[in-house]
N, C-alpha and C positions, 0 to 999 in steps of 0.2 A: 583577486578577481571578485568582482561584485556579483550579487545574485542575478542581476539583470544580464550581465555578460555571460554567466554560466547558463542561464536560460537560453540566450541566443545561440550559444555553442551547442547545447543539447538539441535545440530545434534543428540546427544544421545537420547534426548527426542523424536525427530522425528522418530528415529529407533523404539522406543517403541510404538509410536502412529503416524504413517505417515499421518493420516488424520486430525490431530489437527490444526485447522485454526490459533489459537492464536500462537502456536509455529512457524508455518510457517511465520506469520506476524513478530514475534519477530526476527526471523532469518534474514528476509529481512531487518529489521531496522538495525541490526548489520552489515550486509554486506554493507549497504548504506554508512557507514563511510569509508570503505576501498576499496570496490569493487562495485562501482555503477552499472556496467553492470550486475553483478551477482544478485544484489538486484533487478534490473528491471526485470530480468528473474523470480526471485522468486515471486515478486508481480504479474506478469502476470499469473504464474501458480496458485497462490493463488486465484486470481479473477476468473480464469477459473474453478477451482475445488470448490470454495466456493463463488459463485456470490452474496450471501447475506451478506458477511462479510464486512460491511460498512466501518470500519476504513481503509481498504486497499486502497480504492479509493483516498482518500486525499493524503496519503503518496506516493502512486504510481505516482499520478499526480505531486506532488511536485518534486519527483525525475526526472521524465521526463522533467519538466521545467528546472531543474538544468542542465540537459544534453543537453539543447537547443532544445528539442522536444516539442515545445509549442502546436502544433496542437494535438499531442497525449495526452498531459496533459489536454487540454480542453476536449477532448473526454472522458477521464477517469472521469473528474469532472462531465460531463453531465450524465454519467452512474450512478455516485454516487448520483447526484441530483435526478434522477428518483427513485433510490432505497430509498433514505432518505424520499422522498415524499410518496412512497408506505408504508414505515414503520412508517410514521408520527414521524420521528426523527427530530424535528424542529431545535434543536441546531446544529446538524450536517449539516442539510440542509442550514442553514444560513452560516456556515463556508465554505461549498463547493461553495455556490453562491458567497461569497466574494472573494474566491480564483480565481474563474472563471473570475469575473469582473476585478481583478488585472491583470490576464494574458491577457485579451482582450484589456486592455488599453495601 
C-alpha cells in the first residue's frame, strides 16, 4: 500500500469518526513523510483536541526538530513529560526526557 493510498484510507476513517485520536495520529505520521508542514498542523490539532494523547508529543516534537524549530520541539517534549509524569507512564517519560536532553545539547 502506498503512502497516498494509506492517506486516502485514513481520511475515510476520519470522515466516519472525526474525533478518533489514533486515526488523526496515523494520518499525521503519513503526512510527515511527504508534507511535513501538513503533518505539523495535524499534530498541533491532535494535541489541542486530545491533550492526553501521549504518543503525539514525541512525534510532533521530532517533526518540529527536523524542521529546525528546536524551541518548539523542546516545548512539546516538556508538555509530554508533564503528561507522562501525571499518567505514570515511565517508559514514555524516559523516552521524552532523553529526546529533550539530546535537543538541549
